C-alpha positions as CSV (number, residue, x, y, z in Angstrom):
1,M,-11.5,0.1,-61.6
2,R,-13.9,0.6,-58.8
3,K,-13.3,-3.3,-58.1
4,F,-9.5,-2.9,-58.0
5,T,-9.6,0.2,-55.6
6,L,-11.8,-2.1,-53.2
7,L,-9.4,-5.0,-53.6
8,F,-6.4,-2.6,-52.9
9,I,-8.2,-1.0,-49.8
10,L,-9.7,-4.7,-48.7
11,V,-5.4,-5.9,-49.1
12,I,-4.2,-2.7,-47.0
13,F,-7.4,-3.4,-44.5
14,T,-6.2,-7.0,-44.0
15,T,-2.5,-6.4,-43.5
16,W,-3.3,-3.5,-40.7
17,S,-5.3,-5.8,-39.0
18,Y,-2.6,-8.5,-39.2
19,A,0.1,-6.5,-38.0
20,Q,-1.8,-5.6,-34.6
21,T,0.3,-6.8,-31.9
22,I,0.9,-6.4,-28.3
23,H,3.7,-3.8,-26.7
24,G,4.5,-3.8,-23.5
25,V,5.3,-0.8,-21.1
26,S,8.1,0.8,-22.2
27,W,10.1,0.8,-18.4
28,V,10.7,-2.6,-18.7
29,N,13.7,-3.5,-20.7
30,W,11.8,-6.5,-22.9
31,G,15.4,-6.7,-24.4
32,N,17.2,-8.1,-21.8
33,E,14.0,-10.4,-20.3
34,P,14.1,-12.6,-18.5
35,D,15.5,-10.9,-15.9
36,Y,18.5,-13.3,-15.2
37,E,22.0,-12.8,-15.0
38,D,23.3,-14.3,-18.8
39,V,20.0,-15.1,-20.0
40,T,17.7,-13.5,-22.7
41,G,14.3,-15.0,-24.1
42,Y,11.4,-15.6,-22.8
43,A,10.5,-18.5,-25.2
44,D,14.0,-20.0,-24.5
45,N,14.0,-20.4,-21.1
46,P,10.2,-21.5,-19.7
47,Y,9.7,-20.4,-16.3
48,D,8.4,-22.9,-13.8
49,N,4.8,-21.4,-13.9
50,P,2.7,-22.7,-10.6
51,K,-0.7,-24.2,-11.5
52,V,-3.9,-24.1,-9.4
53,T,-7.3,-25.5,-10.1
54,V,-9.9,-23.2,-8.4
55,Y,-13.1,-25.2,-7.8
56,K,-16.7,-24.1,-7.4
57,A,-18.2,-23.4,-4.5
58,P,-21.0,-25.6,-2.3
59,A,-24.9,-24.6,-3.1
60,V,-24.9,-23.6,0.5
61,W,-21.8,-21.5,1.1
62,T,-22.6,-17.6,0.4
63,P,-20.0,-15.0,0.1
64,V,-17.4,-14.4,2.9
65,A,-19.2,-11.4,5.2
66,D,-17.2,-11.1,8.6
67,V,-14.4,-13.1,10.1
68,A,-16.2,-16.4,11.1
69,S,-17.4,-16.7,7.4
70,F,-13.8,-16.2,6.6
71,D,-12.5,-18.4,8.4
72,A,-14.7,-21.1,7.7
73,T,-14.2,-20.6,3.9
74,W,-10.4,-20.3,4.5
75,E,-10.8,-23.8,6.2
76,L,-12.8,-25.6,3.8
77,L,-10.4,-24.6,0.9
78,G,-7.8,-26.6,1.9
79,D,-4.0,-25.6,1.5
80,A,-2.6,-22.1,0.9
81,H,-0.7,-20.5,-1.6
82,M,2.2,-18.8,0.0
83,I,3.1,-15.6,-1.0
84,A,6.6,-15.8,-0.6
85,N,9.0,-15.0,-3.1
86,P,11.1,-12.1,-2.3
87,T,11.0,-9.4,-4.5
88,N,12.5,-6.1,-2.7
89,T,13.3,-6.8,1.0
90,N,15.4,-3.7,1.2
91,G,13.2,-3.5,4.8
92,G,14.4,-6.8,5.7
93,D,13.3,-10.6,4.5
94,L,10.6,-11.0,7.3
95,Y,8.8,-13.7,5.5
96,D,8.3,-16.8,7.9
97,L,5.6,-18.6,7.7
98,D,7.5,-21.7,7.1
99,G,8.3,-21.4,10.7
100,D,7.2,-19.2,13.2
101,A,4.3,-18.3,11.8
102,T,4.3,-14.2,12.4
103,F,4.4,-12.5,9.5
104,G,3.4,-13.4,6.0
105,A,0.8,-13.7,3.1
106,S,-1.2,-16.7,1.7
107,W,-4.2,-17.0,-0.9
108,K,-6.4,-18.9,-1.1
109,G,-9.0,-19.1,-4.1
110,V,-12.7,-20.3,-5.2
111,H,-15.9,-19.6,-7.6
112,D,-19.4,-19.8,-7.8
113,G,-19.4,-19.6,-11.9
114,E,-20.1,-15.6,-11.7
115,N,-17.0,-14.3,-9.4
116,F,-13.7,-15.5,-8.7
117,Y,-13.0,-14.5,-5.2
118,V,-9.4,-14.2,-4.0
119,L,-8.9,-14.7,-0.2
120,I,-6.0,-13.5,1.2
121,K,-4.4,-13.9,4.8
122,Y,-1.4,-11.6,5.9
123,L,0.1,-11.8,9.3
124,D,2.0,-9.7,11.0
125,I,1.5,-10.7,14.8
126,N,4.8,-8.7,16.1
127,G,3.4,-5.5,14.4
128,L,6.2,-5.1,12.5
129,A,5.4,-3.3,9.8
130,D,4.6,0.4,9.9
131,A,1.2,1.2,10.0
132,G,-1.4,1.3,7.5
133,T,1.5,0.0,5.0
134,R,0.4,-3.4,4.1
135,T,-1.8,-4.1,0.9
136,F,-2.0,-6.1,-1.8
137,E,-1.4,-6.2,-5.9
138,I,-3.4,-9.1,-7.8
139,M,-2.7,-9.4,-11.4
140,A,-4.4,-11.4,-13.9
141,Q,-4.8,-11.8,-17.8
142,P,-8.3,-13.8,-18.8
143,T,-7.1,-14.5,-22.0
144,S,-3.7,-15.4,-23.7
145,P,-2.4,-16.2,-20.2
146,V,1.1,-17.1,-21.5
147,R,1.7,-15.3,-24.8
148,H,-0.3,-13.5,-27.5
149,E,0.7,-15.6,-30.2
150,P,0.0,-12.8,-33.2
151,T,2.2,-10.4,-31.4
152,F,5.0,-13.7,-31.0
153,V,4.5,-14.6,-35.3
154,A,4.8,-11.4,-36.6
155,S,8.3,-10.3,-34.4
156,S,9.4,-12.8,-37.0
157,D,9.5,-9.1,-39.2
158,S,11.5,-7.0,-37.0
159,T,14.9,-8.0,-38.3
160,A,17.4,-4.8,-39.1
161,E,16.1,-4.9,-42.6
162,N,13.1,-4.2,-42.3
163,T,13.4,-1.5,-39.3
164,F,14.0,2.1,-39.8
165,S,16.7,2.0,-37.3
166,G,18.7,-1.0,-38.7
167,E,18.4,-2.3,-35.5
168,N,17.2,-6.0,-35.1
169,L,13.7,-6.2,-32.9
170,V,13.0,-9.4,-33.3
171,L,14.1,-10.6,-29.1
172,N,12.3,-7.1,-28.4
173,Y,9.0,-8.0,-30.1
174,Q,8.6,-11.7,-29.1
175,N,9.3,-10.7,-25.4
176,Q,6.5,-8.4,-25.8
177,S,4.2,-10.6,-26.7
178,Y,4.0,-12.1,-23.3
179,A,3.3,-8.4,-21.9
180,R,-0.1,-8.1,-19.4
181,A,-2.2,-6.1,-22.1
182,V,-5.2,-4.2,-21.5
183,E,-6.2,-5.2,-24.8
184,L,-6.2,-8.8,-23.5
185,G,-8.3,-7.7,-20.3
186,G,-5.4,-8.1,-18.4
187,G,-4.4,-5.4,-15.1
188,K,-2.9,-5.2,-12.0
189,A,-5.0,-4.1,-9.0
190,V,-4.0,-2.3,-6.1
191,F,-6.0,-3.8,-3.0
192,A,-6.3,-2.0,0.3
193,D,-8.7,-1.6,3.2
194,G,-11.4,-3.3,1.2
195,F,-10.7,-1.1,-1.8
196,V,-9.5,-1.7,-5.4
197,T,-7.8,2.1,-6.8
198,A,-6.3,0.6,-10.0
199,Y,-6.3,-1.8,-12.4
200,E,-3.7,-1.3,-14.6
201,A,-1.5,-3.0,-17.6
202,S,0.6,-1.9,-20.8
203,A,-2.0,-0.3,-23.4
204,G,-0.7,0.0,-27.0
205,I,-1.3,-2.2,-29.9
206,V,-1.7,-1.3,-33.5
207,K,2.0,-0.9,-35.3
208,N,1.5,-0.4,-38.9
209,E,4.8,0.3,-40.0
210,W,8.7,-1.8,-38.2
211,Q,9.5,1.3,-36.2
212,P,12.4,1.3,-34.4
213,F,10.9,0.6,-31.0
214,Y,7.0,1.3,-30.2
215,I,6.2,2.7,-27.1
216,A,3.6,1.1,-24.9
217,G,1.5,3.5,-22.3
218,W,0.8,2.2,-18.7
219,S,-3.4,2.7,-18.1
220,N,-6.0,1.5,-16.6
221,N,-8.3,-1.2,-17.5
222,Q,-11.4,0.7,-17.7
223,A,-14.1,-2.2,-17.7
224,G,-12.2,-4.2,-15.3
225,L,-11.5,-1.6,-12.9
226,E,-15.7,-0.4,-13.1
227,A,-16.4,-3.8,-12.1
228,L,-13.9,-3.9,-9.2
229,L,-15.2,-1.1,-7.5
230,D,-18.5,-2.5,-8.3
231,A,-18.2,-5.2,-6.1
232,D,-18.4,-6.3,-2.6
233,H,-14.9,-7.1,-1.1
234,F,-14.1,-7.6,2.4
235,W,-11.5,-6.7,4.7
236,N,-10.7,-6.9,8.0
237,E,-7.6,-6.6,10.3
238,T,-7.6,-8.2,13.7
239,D,-5.0,-8.7,16.5
240,G,-2.2,-8.4,13.7
241,V,-4.0,-10.1,10.9
242,I,-5.5,-9.1,8.0
243,R,-8.2,-11.0,6.5
244,A,-9.6,-10.0,2.5
245,V,-11.5,-11.1,0.1
246,M,-11.1,-9.6,-3.4
247,V,-14.4,-10.4,-5.8
248,M,-13.7,-10.5,-9.8
249,S,-16.5,-11.0,-11.8
250,L,-16.3,-13.4,-14.7
251,D,-18.2,-11.0,-17.1
252,G,-16.5,-7.8,-16.0
253,A,-12.8,-8.2,-14.3
254,L,-12.1,-11.4,-16.0
255,S,-13.5,-10.0,-19.2
256,Y,-11.7,-9.2,-22.2
257,P,-12.1,-7.4,-25.0
258,A,-13.6,-9.8,-28.3
259,D,-11.6,-7.1,-30.5
260,P,-7.9,-6.1,-29.0
261,A,-8.1,-3.0,-31.2
262,N,-12.0,-2.1,-29.6
263,L,-11.3,-1.2,-25.8
264,A,-15.4,-0.3,-25.9
265,G,-16.6,-2.9,-28.1
266,E,-18.3,-6.2,-27.2
267,R,-16.8,-8.3,-24.7
268,K,-16.2,-11.8,-23.9
269,A,-16.6,-13.4,-20.0
270,L,-13.8,-15.9,-18.5
271,L,-15.5,-19.2,-19.1
272,V,-15.7,-21.6,-16.0
273,G,-12.9,-24.5,-17.9
274,E,-10.8,-21.7,-18.9
275,T,-6.9,-21.2,-17.4
276,F,-6.1,-17.5,-16.8
277,A,-2.8,-15.6,-15.8
278,F,-2.6,-14.8,-12.1
279,D,-0.4,-13.7,-9.4
280,V,-0.2,-12.4,-6.0
281,K,1.9,-9.7,-4.3
282,S,2.2,-8.6,-0.7
283,N,3.1,-5.3,0.0
284,A,4.7,-3.4,3.3
285,K,6.7,-1.2,4.6
286,K,9.0,-1.3,7.7
287,D,11.3,1.7,8.8
288,A,9.9,3.1,5.6
289,E,12.1,0.6,3.3
290,N,9.9,-1.9,1.4
291,V,9.1,-5.5,2.2
292,E,7.1,-7.3,-1.2
293,Y,6.5,-10.8,-1.9
294,F,5.3,-12.6,-4.8
295,W,3.4,-15.8,-4.9
296,S,4.3,-16.7,-8.5
297,A,7.0,-14.1,-9.5
298,D,10.8,-14.3,-8.4
299,K,11.4,-10.5,-10.4
300,N,9.7,-7.9,-9.8
301,N,8.6,-7.5,-13.6
302,G,5.9,-10.1,-12.6
303,Y,3.6,-7.1,-12.7
304,A,3.7,-6.6,-15.9
305,S,5.0,-9.7,-17.8
306,N,2.7,-12.9,-17.8
307,F,6.0,-14.3,-18.4
308,Y,6.3,-15.3,-14.8
309,S,2.3,-15.6,-13.5
310,G,1.2,-18.7,-12.5
311,H,-1.9,-20.2,-14.2
312,V,-5.2,-20.8,-12.4
313,T,-8.1,-22.8,-14.2
314,L,-11.7,-22.8,-12.6
315,S,-13.0,-25.9,-12.4
316,N,-16.7,-27.1,-12.3
317,D,-16.3,-29.5,-9.6
318,I,-17.3,-28.8,-5.9
319,V,-14.9,-28.5,-3.8
320,T,-15.0,-30.5,-1.1
321,S,-13.9,-30.7,3.0
322,T,-14.1,-33.0,5.3
323,R,-16.3,-30.8,7.6
324,N,-19.9,-30.2,7.1
325,L,-20.3,-26.5,5.7
326,K,-24.0,-26.6,6.1
327,A,-23.5,-27.3,9.7
328,Q,-21.2,-24.5,10.4
329,Q,-23.1,-21.6,8.4
330,G,-26.1,-23.0,11.3
331,T,-23.3,-22.4,14.4
332,R,-20.0,-21.6,13.6
333,V,-17.4,-20.4,16.0
334,Y,-14.4,-18.1,15.7
335,I,-11.6,-16.4,17.7
336,H,-11.1,-12.8,18.6
337,N,-9.0,-11.1,21.3
338,G,-8.3,-15.0,22.6
339,I,-11.9,-15.7,23.4
340,L,-13.8,-18.6,21.3
341,H,-16.7,-16.8,20.3
342,V,-20.2,-18.6,18.9
343,K,-21.9,-16.9,16.4
344,G,-24.7,-15.4,17.0
345,G,-24.6,-15.3,20.1
346,Q,-26.7,-18.6,20.9
347,P,-25.6,-20.8,24.2
348,V,-24.1,-24.1,22.9
349,D,-21.7,-26.7,24.9
350,L,-18.6,-26.5,23.8
351,E,-15.7,-28.9,23.9
352,V,-12.0,-27.9,22.8
353,Y,-9.5,-30.3,21.1
354,S,-6.0,-30.4,20.0
355,V,-5.3,-31.8,16.7
356,L,-4.5,-34.9,18.1
357,G,-8.3,-35.6,19.8
358,A,-7.0,-34.8,23.5
359,R,-10.0,-33.0,24.9
360,L,-8.4,-29.8,26.4
361,K,-11.3,-27.7,27.6
362,S,-15.4,-27.9,27.7
363,A,-18.3,-25.5,28.9
364,K,-22.3,-26.3,28.6
365,N,-24.5,-23.5,27.9
366,V,-21.9,-20.8,27.0
367,S,-21.7,-18.3,23.9
368,R,-18.0,-18.0,24.6
369,L,-15.0,-19.3,26.0
370,S,-11.9,-18.2,27.4
371,M,-8.7,-19.6,25.5
372,Q,-6.6,-16.8,26.4
373,D,-4.6,-19.5,28.6
374,M,-4.1,-21.7,25.7
375,Q,-1.2,-21.5,23.2
376,N,-1.2,-20.2,19.5
377,G,-2.0,-23.1,17.6
378,I,-4.6,-25.1,15.5
379,Y,-7.9,-26.4,17.7
380,L,-10.5,-28.7,16.4
381,I,-14.3,-27.3,18.5
382,R,-16.8,-29.8,18.9
383,I,-20.3,-27.9,19.2
384,N,-23.8,-29.8,21.7
385,N,-21.8,-32.8,21.0
386,E,-22.0,-32.9,17.3
387,R,-20.1,-35.7,15.7
388,E,-18.2,-33.4,13.3
389,A,-15.6,-30.7,14.8
390,T,-14.6,-27.1,13.4
391,K,-11.3,-26.5,12.8
392,V,-10.5,-23.0,14.8
393,V,-6.7,-20.5,14.8
394,K,-5.6,-19.4,17.9
395,Y,-2.8,-16.3,17.0
């Protein structure tokens, strides 16, 4: 009899463990996703998720600490990823980085084996946005970046004859397998003025019976939030340009529970070589109306659903550039208020060239050089007749 009882308990435990599934927050209509006319079902309608490889920083690189090091790192990392999909333009569609380059945001990424650094640049050269309204939302999930397979498989049992309500909820539960979930290490960070104030996602996993519809909550990913609160982020706003870096530790902000049912238990770190779900959203208001763009998602449900997210893979390969980063860290230049400055203030010989190689201006034994009479654009700066030039951008 004792053996039977133990076996019975084991069967119940196994059944309940198998039935643990991920659920999405209640205010997304999961039965009507993706959010396109006459289209339902994520699995049957794959999204064109952008894919990005993020490379490892050179050994000589140090995390961004000022405008000069931000600009040097930004130029090192190559092409930017444009945050250009409009999802709320009640305040107007202001993005023009593909034209005049006066309004809009973009991002780049780099890692050092311990942290993923999200560099973001937000331009509002003409001051169109309401003061203090330009912010970012950064979304990630380190495991199950496409969907949670146990949820997707279990959803096949939620047919009408198996639910209390007599409803066929298969599509609801299949779509919820794509939900960004705290139990999978997922979160949406609110990032403004150099501070993270929330890291939230759907929360609620265990379904021991086939209910009419399971309601998940919206909750902080506490472990991820604590890591983000401890990180040394960067934020600078100068001449209508926000330069910002959000730091996501691989063993903290990008970690996930070994057992999704035990948020307080052992956690696993994202490993270099792995792929995770990721997206960045820029927010602003103009005349108190929203102006919002995503990088990957083309619908505002991208905050809650990984279906719309991009896929980022961390590589062990070292980032390369045509410029010598080590030399830059010894002597770097940057532009502030139309003045070319030498970091540290040491006097050097400066030469300013166009991108076509024409020398436009020069000065000897100076620590700054006015470029206020020059048009906005990209310039190459040669220091002390060095072989390699430094690229700067005048806004």
